[in-house]
Backbone as CSV, one residue per row, in Angstrom:
resi,resn,N_x,N_y,N_z,CA_x,CA_y,CA_z,C_x,C_y,C_z
1,MET,168.890,114.156,155.222,168.750,115.334,154.374,167.329,115.863,154.450
2,SER,167.160,117.170,154.695,165.824,117.711,154.856,165.531,118.860,153.907
3,THR,166.532,119.380,153.148,166.292,120.445,152.205,166.030,119.865,150.834
4,VAL,165.479,120.692,149.957,165.058,120.238,148.645,166.025,120.765,147.597
5,ASP,166.845,119.886,147.015,167.741,120.282,145.931,167.101,119.942,144.594
6,SER,167.831,120.199,143.513,167.254,120.021,142.179,166.924,118.560,141.886
7,LYS,167.767,117.631,142.321,167.488,116.221,142.074,166.242,115.769,142.830
8,THR,166.130,116.207,144.084,164.954,115.854,144.871,163.696,116.454,144.256
9,THR,163.804,117.685,143.770,162.664,118.330,143.123,162.193,117.518,141.922
10,LEU,163.137,117.044,141.120,162.774,116.232,139.959,162.119,114.922,140.401
11,LEU,162.695,114.274,141.403,162.154,113.008,141.882,160.725,113.154,142.400
12,LEU,160.437,114.283,143.033,159.129,114.479,143.656,158.127,115.183,142.743
13,THR,158.583,115.716,141.607,157.675,116.342,140.650,157.206,115.363,139.591
14,LEU,158.053,114.408,139.231,157.688,113.424,138.212,156.472,112.579,138.627
15,PRO,156.414,112.047,139.848,155.234,111.261,140.226,153.915,112.017,140.118
16,PRO,153.799,113.281,140.584,152.520,113.974,140.410,152.085,114.095,138.948
17,LEU,153.036,114.327,138.053,152.694,114.406,136.634,152.139,113.075,136.136
18,LEU,152.789,111.989,136.507,152.336,110.672,136.073,151.034,110.283,136.756
19,TRP,150.858,110.651,138.026,149.613,110.332,138.731,148.448,111.138,138.175
20,ALA,148.720,112.370,137.725,147.663,113.128,137.057,147.239,112.417,135.775
21,GLY,148.219,111.911,135.027,147.903,111.125,133.846,147.116,109.881,134.193
22,ASN,147.427,109.282,135.321,146.684,108.097,135.768,145.223,108.434,136.029
23,ALA,144.958,109.594,136.655,143.581,109.988,136.942,142.806,110.253,135.653
24,VAL,143.446,110.924,134.708,142.766,111.249,133.454,142.513,109.986,132.639
25,VAL,143.528,109.142,132.515,143.355,107.895,131.769,142.346,106.992,132.480
26,GLY,142.401,106.966,133.804,141.434,106.173,134.556,140.009,106.625,134.299
27,ALA,139.796,107.952,134.210,138.457,108.462,133.908,138.000,108.045,132.516
28,LEU,138.947,107.903,131.593,138.602,107.511,130.222,138.178,106.045,130.131
29,VAL,138.759,105.182,130.967,138.540,103.741,130.787,137.777,103.087,131.937
30,VAL,137.493,103.835,133.012,136.936,103.208,134.202,135.526,102.663,133.983
31,HIS,134.839,103.136,132.930,133.519,102.585,132.643,133.586,101.437,131.638
32,ALA,134.770,101.193,131.091,134.960,100.047,130.190,135.516,98.843,130.924
33,ILE,136.184,99.092,132.036,136.760,98.011,132.836,136.540,98.354,134.301
34,PRO,136.041,97.450,135.121,135.758,97.760,136.532,137.004,98.259,137.264
35,PRO,136.829,99.112,138.289,137.970,99.725,138.970,138.988,98.739,139.530
36,LEU,138.538,97.698,140.214,139.493,96.756,140.791,140.162,95.907,139.721
37,ALA,139.454,95.632,138.629,140.088,94.927,137.512,141.159,95.800,136.881
38,LEU,140.862,97.094,136.713,141.859,98.028,136.187,143.072,98.085,137.106
39,ASN,142.825,98.143,138.409,143.922,98.170,139.375,144.763,96.897,139.291
40,ALA,144.115,95.743,139.168,144.841,94.471,139.120,145.669,94.353,137.851
41,VAL,145.081,94.685,136.708,145.836,94.597,135.447,147.039,95.527,135.496
42,ARG,146.826,96.718,136.029,147.927,97.687,136.144,149.101,97.098,136.913
43,TRP,148.811,96.510,138.066,149.903,96.071,138.928,150.486,94.723,138.508
44,VAL,149.703,93.885,137.885,150.264,92.645,137.346,151.233,92.969,136.208
45,LEU,150.855,93.918,135.338,151.767,94.349,134.273,153.023,94.995,134.861
46,ALA,152.832,95.829,135.880,153.984,96.473,136.513,154.926,95.445,137.118
47,ALA,154.353,94.433,137.771,155.188,93.379,138.347,155.937,92.619,137.253
48,ALA,155.274,92.372,136.123,155.935,91.668,135.025,157.096,92.474,134.460
49,ILE,157.010,93.802,134.549,158.090,94.665,134.062,159.246,94.720,135.057
50,VAL,158.910,94.836,136.334,159.936,95.082,137.351,160.626,93.805,137.818
51,LEU,159.896,92.707,137.931,160.459,91.497,138.524,161.691,90.962,137.783
52,PRO,161.735,90.998,136.447,162.986,90.560,135.801,164.195,91.406,136.201
53,LEU,163.955,92.694,136.485,165.054,93.573,136.892,165.405,93.381,138.372
54,GLY,164.415,92.993,139.167,164.656,92.768,140.588,164.552,91.311,140.959
55,ARG,164.974,90.431,140.045,164.754,88.989,140.221,165.493,88.395,141.407
56,ARG,166.510,89.102,141.923,167.239,88.565,143.074,166.313,88.376,144.273
57,VAL,165.249,89.202,144.346,164.290,89.079,145.442,163.620,87.709,145.417
58,VAL,163.382,87.177,144.202,162.720,85.878,144.059,163.737,84.748,144.064
59,LEU,164.882,84.951,143.429,165.888,83.898,143.348,166.547,83.635,144.697
60,GLU,166.613,84.672,145.539,167.147,84.534,146.893,166.063,84.994,147.872
61,PRO,165.045,84.163,148.100,163.838,84.619,148.796,163.953,84.751,150.308
62,GLY,165.048,84.311,150.892,165.161,84.328,152.354,164.856,85.678,152.980
63,PRO,165.510,86.773,152.551,165.224,88.086,153.160,163.766,88.512,153.022
64,LEU,163.145,88.209,151.879,161.754,88.589,151.682,160.832,87.776,152.575
65,LEU,161.055,86.471,152.661,160.199,85.619,153.477,160.287,86.001,154.954
66,ALA,161.477,86.428,155.381,161.646,86.820,156.780,160.917,88.125,157.104
67,ARG,160.570,88.897,156.077,159.925,90.203,156.271,158.584,90.269,155.543
68,TRP,157.953,89.152,155.345,156.757,89.121,154.505,155.610,89.931,155.091
69,ARG,155.527,90.010,156.416,154.432,90.780,157.007,154.536,92.260,156.639
70,TYR,155.733,92.795,156.674,155.924,94.203,156.318,155.550,94.444,154.864
71,PHE,156.036,93.600,153.964,155.774,93.811,152.543,154.323,93.494,152.187
72,ALA,153.715,92.561,152.881,152.293,92.309,152.652,151.465,93.527,153.049
73,THR,151.869,94.210,154.121,151.131,95.382,154.585,151.310,96.564,153.647
74,VAL,152.567,96.884,153.272,152.771,98.018,152.369,152.182,97.721,150.993
75,GLY,152.188,96.459,150.578,151.578,96.100,149.305,150.069,96.304,149.327
76,LEU,149.444,95.964,150.451,147.998,96.135,150.580,147.617,97.607,150.628
77,ILE,148.335,98.401,151.430,147.959,99.796,151.641,148.371,100.677,150.468
78,GLY,149.614,100.563,150.037,150.128,101.476,149.026,149.772,101.110,147.607
79,ILE,149.553,99.834,147.330,149.263,99.381,145.975,147.842,98.872,145.857
80,GLY,147.456,97.974,146.738,146.140,97.367,146.629,144.998,98.312,146.971
81,SER,145.195,99.191,147.978,144.091,100.017,148.466,144.042,101.393,147.827
82,TYR,145.155,102.113,147.839,145.152,103.505,147.379,144.589,103.632,145.971
83,ASN,145.103,102.844,145.044,144.684,102.980,143.656,143.270,102.458,143.429
84,ALA,142.875,101.449,144.192,141.499,100.963,144.084,140.515,102.048,144.507
85,PHE,140.808,102.736,145.609,139.955,103.840,146.046,139.862,104.914,144.958
86,GLN,141.005,105.241,144.364,141.009,106.308,143.361,140.199,105.931,142.126
87,TYR,140.364,104.718,141.634,139.622,104.322,140.442,138.121,104.286,140.706
88,TYR,137.723,103.857,141.893,136.302,103.898,142.224,135.813,105.343,142.341
89,ALA,136.640,106.222,142.876,136.256,107.629,142.996,136.022,108.255,141.622
90,LEU,136.777,107.826,140.621,136.647,108.392,139.280,135.336,108.013,138.607
91,ARG,134.597,107.094,139.174,133.289,106.757,138.608,132.247,107.833,138.920
92,THR,132.508,108.636,139.962,131.545,109.672,140.337,132.158,111.071,140.411
93,SER,133.473,111.206,140.243,134.137,112.504,140.321,135.033,112.701,139.103
94,SER,135.371,113.958,138.834,136.264,114.277,137.720,137.714,114.107,138.161
95,PRO,138.649,113.952,137.201,140.059,113.831,137.579,140.566,115.021,138.388
96,VAL,140.122,116.250,138.038,140.590,117.429,138.776,140.072,117.391,140.207
97,ASN,138.791,117.096,140.385,138.245,117.025,141.739,138.918,115.934,142.558
98,VAL,139.125,114.764,141.937,139.738,113.646,142.655,141.136,114.011,143.126
99,THR,141.925,114.622,142.249,143.304,114.953,142.634,143.354,116.094,143.634
100,LEU,142.411,117.031,143.535,142.384,118.113,144.518,141.989,117.603,145.900
101,ILE,141.022,116.711,145.957,140.634,116.130,147.248,141.796,115.320,147.818
102,GLY,142.532,114.652,146.940,143.722,113.935,147.380,144.773,114.839,147.977
103,SER,144.640,116.141,147.736,145.609,117.095,148.274,145.452,117.334,149.769
104,SER,144.501,116.665,150.398,144.441,116.700,151.857,145.529,115.834,152.478
105,MET,146.354,115.218,151.632,147.364,114.290,152.127,148.310,114.888,153.182
106,PRO,148.774,116.148,153.038,149.654,116.686,154.087,149.029,116.647,155.472
107,LEU,147.720,116.880,155.554,147.053,116.791,156.855,147.142,115.382,157.405
108,TRP,146.880,114.385,156.554,146.937,113.002,157.007,148.365,112.603,157.352
109,MET,149.347,113.147,156.630,150.748,112.865,156.962,151.065,113.331,158.379
110,VAL,150.615,114.535,158.703,150.851,115.077,160.043,150.133,114.228,161.094
111,VAL,148.883,113.865,160.818,148.088,113.090,161.773,148.704,111.713,162.007
112,VAL,149.061,111.021,160.924,149.652,109.689,161.054,151.000,109.770,161.758
113,GLY,151.799,110.785,161.426,153.098,110.942,162.065,152.980,111.144,163.566
114,MET,152.008,111.947,163.971,151.817,112.194,165.396,151.233,110.972,166.095
115,ALA,150.244,110.332,165.479,149.529,109.247,166.148,150.339,107.959,166.206
116,ALA,151.027,107.630,165.122,151.691,106.328,165.038,153.186,106.396,165.319
117,TYR,153.812,107.555,165.069,155.270,107.631,165.187,155.740,108.703,166.163
118,ARG,154.793,109.392,166.791,155.108,110.414,167.793,156.044,111.483,167.237
119,VAL,155.804,111.874,166.002,156.591,112.914,165.356,155.819,114.222,165.466
120,THR,156.392,115.192,166.133,155.752,116.492,166.282,156.050,117.343,165.060
121,PRO,155.034,117.803,164.344,155.290,118.604,163.138,155.792,119.992,163.494
122,THR,156.528,120.596,162.566,156.952,121.985,162.736,155.775,122.897,162.414
123,TRP,155.890,124.152,162.806,154.801,125.083,162.514,154.646,125.264,161.019
124,ARG,155.746,125.153,160.271,155.648,125.274,158.816,154.862,124.105,158.224
125,GLN,155.082,122.907,158.738,154.350,121.747,158.242,152.857,121.864,158.559
126,VAL,152.547,122.356,159.755,151.142,122.550,160.120,150.502,123.609,159.225
127,ALA,151.232,124.706,158.989,150.694,125.768,158.131,150.501,125.261,156.709
128,GLY,151.480,124.483,156.212,151.346,123.934,154.867,150.160,123.003,154.750
129,ALA,149.959,122.162,155.764,148.809,121.254,155.758,147.499,122.031,155.802
130,ALA,147.462,123.100,156.601,146.242,123.903,156.703,145.903,124.563,155.367
131,LEU,146.919,125.087,154.681,146.687,125.694,153.377,146.193,124.662,152.369
132,SER,146.751,123.456,152.428,146.314,122.399,151.518,144.862,122.012,151.773
133,VAL,144.498,121.899,153.038,143.116,121.566,153.378,142.175,122.687,152.925
134,ALA,142.616,123.931,153.060,141.799,125.049,152.579,141.562,124.923,151.076
135,GLY,142.589,124.511,150.352,142.422,124.288,148.923,141.418,123.202,148.620
136,VAL,141.441,122.134,149.405,140.479,121.046,149.218,139.055,121.541,149.478
137,LEU,138.865,122.349,150.527,137.533,122.871,150.830,137.026,123.788,149.727
138,VAL,137.934,124.533,149.107,137.532,125.396,147.996,136.968,124.573,146.849
139,VAL,137.640,123.463,146.509,137.154,122.676,145.373,135.879,121.912,145.742
140,LEU,135.776,121.448,146.970,134.559,120.739,147.378,133.341,121.657,147.368
141,SER,133.568,122.939,147.679,132.458,123.896,147.730,132.284,124.656,146.429
142,HIS,133.134,124.343,145.434,133.111,125.063,144.153,133.309,126.560,144.359
143,GLY,134.051,126.912,145.387,134.357,128.313,145.638,133.237,129.118,146.237
144,SER,132.181,128.476,146.706,131.026,129.176,147.249,130.962,128.994,148.757
145,ALA,130.895,130.120,149.483,130.802,130.038,150.941,129.499,129.372,151.365
146,GLN,128.418,129.666,150.648,127.135,129.042,150.978,127.181,127.535,150.751
147,ALA,127.822,127.135,149.648,127.942,125.701,149.367,128.810,125.016,150.426
148,LEU,129.817,125.742,150.942,130.681,125.169,151.971,129.892,124.879,153.241
149,LEU,128.984,125.786,153.601,128.177,125.588,154.807,127.214,124.414,154.648
150,ALA,126.801,124.166,153.407,125.860,123.077,153.155,126.567,121.895,152.479
151,LEU,127.860,121.754,152.762,128.685,120.766,152.057,128.188,119.340,152.323
152,ARG,128.041,118.575,151.246,127.685,117.163,151.327,128.684,116.369,150.503
153,PHE,129.266,115.358,151.103,130.240,114.540,150.401,129.526,113.522,149.515
154,VAL,130.022,113.352,148.288,129.565,112.254,147.438,130.518,111.085,147.641
155,ALA,130.159,109.943,147.065,130.954,108.731,147.290,132.399,108.915,146.848
156,GLY,132.600,109.564,145.699,133.960,109.753,145.208,134.814,110.589,146.139
157,ASP,134.199,111.606,146.771,134.936,112.446,147.722,135.445,111.614,148.898
158,LEU,134.551,110.819,149.471,134.928,110.017,150.636,135.976,108.976,150.266
159,LEU,135.849,108.400,149.082,136.828,107.402,148.654,138.212,108.024,148.484
160,MET,138.267,109.258,147.981,139.571,109.896,147.818,140.163,110.314,149.157
161,LEU,139.331,110.676,150.115,139.845,110.949,151.457,140.438,109.678,152.057
162,ALA,139.773,108.544,151.846,140.307,107.265,152.312,141.612,106.927,151.596
163,ALA,141.672,107.253,150.307,142.900,106.993,149.550,144.057,107.829,150.091
164,ALA,143.795,109.093,150.403,144.849,109.960,150.936,145.358,109.445,152.276
165,LEU,144.456,108.963,153.122,144.874,108.391,154.401,145.719,107.137,154.178
166,ALA,145.296,106.284,153.244,146.065,105.065,152.957,147.460,105.408,152.457
167,TRP,147.554,106.404,151.587,148.870,106.769,151.046,149.767,107.358,152.123
168,SER,149.192,108.090,153.053,149.976,108.657,154.152,150.566,107.549,155.019
169,ILE,149.762,106.540,155.327,150.260,105.406,156.120,151.371,104.688,155.365
170,TYR,151.166,104.476,154.080,152.171,103.813,153.237,153.486,104.598,153.244
171,SER,153.414,105.922,153.085,154.629,106.733,153.027,155.387,106.709,154.355
172,TRP,154.660,106.755,155.470,155.326,106.672,156.764,155.964,105.300,156.968
173,MET,155.333,104.260,156.443,155.921,102.923,156.568,157.204,102.803,155.750
174,LEU,157.307,103.566,154.653,158.557,103.598,153.900,159.633,104.367,154.663
175,ALA,159.230,105.491,155.248,160.202,106.346,155.929,160.611,105.813,157.295
176,ARG,159.708,105.127,157.978,159.984,104.589,159.312,159.689,103.085,159.333
177,PRO,160.482,102.304,158.627,160.219,100.861,158.569,160.571,100.189,159.894
178,PRO,160.171,98.935,160.081,160.525,98.204,161.305,162.032,97.952,161.370
179,ALA,162.489,97.461,162.514,163.922,97.253,162.734,164.534,96.320,161.698
180,SER,163.768,95.365,161.207,164.291,94.411,160.226,164.572,95.046,158.877
181,MET,164.140,96.304,158.686,164.371,97.006,157.428,165.261,98.224,157.607
182,ARG,166.007,98.267,158.732,166.867,99.416,158.985,168.301,98.983,159.215
183,GLY,169.230,99.863,158.857,170.641,99.652,159.149,171.198,98.382,158.534
184,GLU,171.999,97.681,159.320,172.649,96.476,158.833,171.671,95.328,158.618
185,ARG,170.508,95.408,159.234,169.521,94.332,159.085,168.717,94.466,157.795
186,ARG,168.794,95.612,157.161,168.056,95.813,155.912,168.672,94.953,154.808
187,PRO,167.853,94.270,154.006,168.409,93.479,152.898,169.221,94.362,151.952
188,HIS,170.261,93.805,151.387,171.125,94.561,150.476,170.508,94.577,149.076
189,TRP,169.337,95.199,148.995,168.630,95.344,147.739,168.827,96.752,147.204
190,ASN,168.799,96.877,145.871,168.739,98.212,145.302,167.278,98.660,145.254
191,ARG,167.029,99.866,144.757,165.668,100.411,144.795,164.708,99.607,143.921
192,THR,165.190,99.081,142.807,164.336,98.277,141.939,163.930,96.981,142.628
193,GLU,164.857,96.366,143.330,164.546,95.129,144.047,163.577,95.392,145.195
194,PHE,163.722,96.533,145.838,162.784,96.890,146.901,161.376,97.079,146.332
195,LEU,161.275,97.721,145.157,159.979,97.888,144.511,159.406,96.545,144.081
196,ALA,160.274,95.643,143.610,159.820,94.311,143.200,159.198,93.561,144.376
197,ALA,159.784,93.703,145.558,159.229,93.042,146.735,157.839,93.567,147.061
198,GLN,157.637,94.873,146.924,156.311,95.450,147.153,155.308,94.963,146.113
199,LEU,155.759,94.897,144.853,154.847,94.536,143.771,154.383,93.090,143.868
200,LEU,155.229,92.213,144.373,154.809,90.823,144.526,153.541,90.728,145.358
201,PHE,153.526,91.435,146.464,152.363,91.388,147.346,151.253,92.310,146.852
202,GLY,151.625,93.495,146.349,150.613,94.430,145.886,149.795,93.875,144.736
203,ALA,150.460,93.245,143.762,149.742,92.658,142.633,148.851,91.512,143.095
204,ALA,149.309,90.753,144.092,148.486,89.657,144.621,147.229,90.205,145.292
205,TRP,147.369,91.251,146.125,146.206,91.851,146.774,145.240,92.409,145.731
206,ALA,145.788,93.109,144.730,144.938,93.698,143.702,144.183,92.620,142.928
207,SER,144.830,91.495,142.678,144.181,90.397,141.949,143.055,89.775,142.762
208,VAL,143.271,89.622,144.063,142.210,89.088,144.929,140.998,90.018,144.898
209,GLY,141.237,91.329,144.982,140.147,92.278,144.927,139.393,92.214,143.608
210,ALA,140.124,92.075,142.498,139.484,92.013,141.181,138.620,90.769,141.039
211,LEU,139.083,89.656,141.569,138.289,88.424,141.494,136.986,88.555,142.275
212,ALA,137.065,89.189,143.442,135.848,89.394,144.233,134.907,90.367,143.528
213,GLU,135.466,91.395,142.908,134.653,92.390,142.215,133.935,91.807,140.999
214,HIS,134.561,90.844,140.336,134.044,90.320,139.075,132.635,89.734,139.219
215,ALA,132.318,89.262,140.400,130.976,88.708,140.620,129.895,89.780,140.536
216,PHE,130.273,91.041,140.762,129.294,92.126,140.773,129.440,93.069,139.580
217,LEU,130.681,93.262,139.089,130.939,94.185,137.983,131.767,93.498,136.909
218,PRO,131.145,92.706,136.050,131.907,92.097,134.956,132.386,93.163,133.984
219,ILE,133.433,92.846,133.223,133.973,93.791,132.248,132.893,94.148,131.240
220,ALA,132.687,95.469,131.040,131.548,95.925,130.257,131.856,96.062,128.765
221,GLY,133.060,96.468,128.418,133.366,96.775,127.022,134.344,95.803,126.407
222,PRO,134.518,95.863,125.079,135.486,94.996,124.399,136.915,95.456,124.673
223,PHE,137.838,94.542,124.487,139.260,94.864,124.671,139.775,95.481,123.372
224,THR,139.981,96.784,123.372,140.368,97.523,122.176,141.838,97.938,122.265
225,PRO,142.454,98.329,121.133,143.832,98.845,121.182,143.976,100.064,122.098
226,ALA,142.952,100.917,122.138,143.014,102.081,123.021,143.066,101.658,124.485
227,LEU,142.253,100.665,124.840,142.265,100.168,126.210,143.613,99.527,126.534
228,ALA,144.164,98.784,125.589,145.482,98.170,125.798,146.548,99.229,126.024
229,GLY,146.498,100.313,125.241,147.460,101.399,125.427,147.311,102.075,126.773
230,ALA,146.059,102.254,127.216,145.819,102.869,128.521,146.370,102.000,129.649
231,LEU,146.165,100.693,129.549,146.666,99.784,130.576,148.185,99.779,130.611
232,LEU,148.811,99.829,129.439,150.269,99.850,129.388,150.813,101.131,130.013
233,PHE,150.132,102.258,129.753,150.580,103.528,130.333,150.493,103.507,131.853
234,VAL,149.341,103.074,132.406,149.187,103.121,133.866,150.131,102.132,134.553
235,ALA,150.587,101.111,133.829,151.547,100.179,134.420,152.961,100.740,134.390
236,LEU,153.349,101.328,133.259,154.721,101.816,133.109,154.963,103.133,133.851
237,GLY,154.057,104.101,133.644,154.292,105.435,134.177,153.879,105.606,135.623
238,PRO,152.558,105.686,135.910,152.113,105.921,137.288,152.486,104.817,138.260
239,ALA,152.735,103.614,137.761,153.077,102.510,138.664,154.591,102.405,138.837
240,VAL,155.283,101.923,137.808,156.707,101.614,137.953,157.547,102.871,138.162
241,LEU,157.499,103.799,137.215,158.383,104.965,137.280,158.023,105.885,138.439
242,ALA,156.731,106.144,138.633,156.325,107.058,139.696,156.635,106.490,141.078
243,TYR,156.388,105.209,141.286,156.657,104.609,142.597,158.156,104.578,142.885
244,TRP,158.951,104.325,141.855,160.405,104.328,142.048,160.879,105.718,142.460
245,ALA,160.425,106.752,141.733,160.844,108.120,142.033,160.310,108.573,143.386
246,TRP,159.063,108.187,143.707,158.489,108.593,144.997,159.273,107.984,146.158
247,GLY,159.614,106.710,146.041,160.390,106.080,147.101,161.729,106.756,147.303
248,ALA,162.386,107.135,146.204,163.674,107.821,146.303,163.502,109.201,146.923
249,GLY,162.444,109.906,146.547,162.218,111.243,147.090,161.874,111.216,148.562
250,VAL,161.026,110.285,148.983,160.663,110.162,150.395,161.898,109.844,151.227
251,ALA,162.787,109.008,150.700,164.001,108.657,151.433,164.893,109.875,151.641
252,ARG,164.807,110.861,150.746,165.680,112.034,150.836,165.140,113.109,151.779
253,VAL,163.816,113.332,151.787,163.286,114.453,152.563,162.211,114.062,153.565
254,GLY,161.784,112.799,153.572,160.747,112.384,154.502,159.356,112.534,153.916
255,PRO,158.378,111.842,154.494,157.039,111.800,153.902,156.241,113.088,154.027
256,THR,156.435,113.858,155.094,155.609,115.047,155.284,155.892,116.091,154.224
257,LEU,157.170,116.383,153.969,157.521,117.350,152.936,157.225,116.790,151.548
258,ALA,157.491,115.515,151.333,157.225,114.910,150.028,155.747,114.997,149.676
259,ALA,154.878,114.858,150.679,153.434,114.888,150.420,153.006,116.208,149.814
260,LEU,153.690,117.290,150.157,153.303,118.579,149.611,153.571,118.651,148.111
261,PHE,154.603,117.951,147.642,154.849,117.917,146.201,153.773,117.116,145.480
262,SER,153.214,116.137,146.158,152.137,115.367,145.528,150.948,116.252,145.212
263,ASN,150.876,117.414,145.860,149.767,118.325,145.605,149.915,119.103,144.311
264,LEU,151.010,118.870,143.589,151.098,119.386,142.223,150.219,118.590,141.271
265,THR,149.759,117.421,141.701,148.946,116.564,140.839,147.709,117.272,140.295
266,PRO,146.965,118.054,141.097,145.780,118.712,140.531,146.097,119.665,139.385
267,LEU,147.217,120.390,139.467,147.582,121.288,138.373,147.802,120.492,137.092
268,PHE,148.570,119.420,137.196,148.815,118.590,136.025,147.513,117.949,135.541
269,ALA,146.648,117.545,136.480,145.374,116.931,136.090,144.494,117.929,135.344
270,ALA,144.495,119.189,135.782,143.697,120.204,135.096,144.200,120.414,133.670
271,LEU,145.508,120.475,133.507,146.071,120.668,132.171,145.785,119.476,131.269
272,LEU,145.956,118.277,131.797,145.713,117.080,130.989,144.223,116.897,130.697
273,SER,143.370,117.266,131.648,141.926,117.173,131.410,141.504,118.111,130.288
274,LEU,142.113,119.286,130.259,141.811,120.238,129.193,142.259,119.699,127.845
275,LEU,143.454,119.097,127.810,144.003,118.607,126.551,143.320,117.340,126.063
276,LEU,143.026,116.408,126.984,142.554,115.081,126.593,141.048,114.899,126.733
277,LEU,140.434,115.590,127.703,139.011,115.400,127.947,138.170,116.603,127.531
278,GLY,138.837,117.704,127.208,138.081,118.903,126.872,137.354,119.502,128.042
279,GLU,137.842,119.277,129.253,137.212,119.799,130.463,138.033,120.973,130.990
280,PRO,137.618,122.208,130.729,138.400,123.358,131.194,138.295,123.520,132.707
281,PRO,139.369,123.928,133.354,139.286,124.183,134.799,138.471,125.438,135.074
282,HIS,137.967,125.527,136.307,137.177,126.684,136.723,138.023,127.587,137.617
283,ALA,137.487,128.760,137.901,138.219,129.714,138.727,138.517,129.145,140.103
284,TYR,137.587,128.381,140.657,137.824,127.828,141.995,138.929,126.776,141.977
285,HIS,139.136,126.114,140.833,140.272,125.198,140.721,141.591,125.964,140.855
286,LEU,141.659,127.127,140.201,142.869,127.944,140.293,143.089,128.418,141.724
287,ALA,142.018,128.863,142.384,142.153,129.318,143.774,142.631,128.186,144.670
288,ALA,142.091,126.998,144.441,142.507,125.853,145.240,143.970,125.528,145.024
289,PHE,144.408,125.575,143.769,145.810,125.260,143.504,146.745,126.301,144.116
290,VAL,146.346,127.579,144.099,147.184,128.619,144.715,147.379,128.317,146.199
291,LEU,146.318,127.921,146.876,146.434,127.580,148.293,147.347,126.377,148.496
292,ILE,147.213,125.375,147.640,148.036,124.168,147.745,149.507,124.505,147.496
293,ALA,149.756,125.300,146.447,151.135,125.697,146.145,151.739,126.499,147.282
294,ALA,150.924,127.362,147.898,151.412,128.132,149.052,151.812,127.193,150.176
295,GLY,151.063,126.115,150.349,151.417,125.138,151.378,152.769,124.521,151.112
296,ILE,153.069,124.226,149.835,154.378,123.669,149.480,155.488,124.662,149.816
297,VAL,155.280,125.931,149.422,156.313,126.944,149.642,156.582,127.140,151.131
298,VAL,155.522,127.228,151.924,155.680,127.453,153.355,156.424,126.290,154.011
299,SER,156.080,125.051,153.663,156.674,123.877,154.307,158.073,123.589,153.813
300,ALA,158.381,123.941,152.565,159.672,123.562,151.988,160.782,124.531,152.345
301,ARG,160.437,125.724,152.813,161.476,126.683,153.187,162.226,126.214,154.418
302,ARG,163.502,126.611,154.505,164.299,126.232,155.676,163.763,126.919,156.916
């Protein structure tokens, strides 16, 4: 299936809304808890929620053990790396900037598809990616042509570009898995069990990163009810629900088209930043979003 129906639209719109909430909440708490510790707590909680529902993966471990390399890789890239990059980026960038820079993802989807899977993009996909990249350049330059010519990346910008590349690789690995995950050889798991298999490895990778980080960035603030609520939100919403919906959406339309819906995240981030952080968007944010939305429209048309 390659067209976008109402169910697919819902599946691919829900994750950007939740990921925008993740960026805003992450900006609120990232100075109270180190980024990798925040990432680890998020995914350990998510695993604790999902594993009872997908317990067959653990109770009947043969299929998982036979494919551990695949799940260790997707767990590292899609769970351990992407979110760690984003939380570190939020230490030096705003949620709106971080999500807009993440909107370069369609370009990385095209690049990864061509380089690793020999998938030639359509002209619509190339045009959509180009419009998305134009939107990213607008936000990086704050809408100034002079600033664009003298553009200098800060650490948060580079980290979000790395995050977008990691997510593109992860999405292609979902859409084009190895032979052991296709057809009759694929384990007879439902979507929750498939997510549980990813979380087992992803939470382990995130925990290893947090332990290494602790030697340099110990937890700075006290554990408050607000922090507990933030951790519960990032585990339930942006982790469990968003990843489940994203996996279902990618399976329906493929990673390149799905990536364009992820570019709705900056719009949601701008609205949530205004409501929760009191940070109003600027005119260049609107211009960037118009370019990103145009990329979605161009690529999603038949």
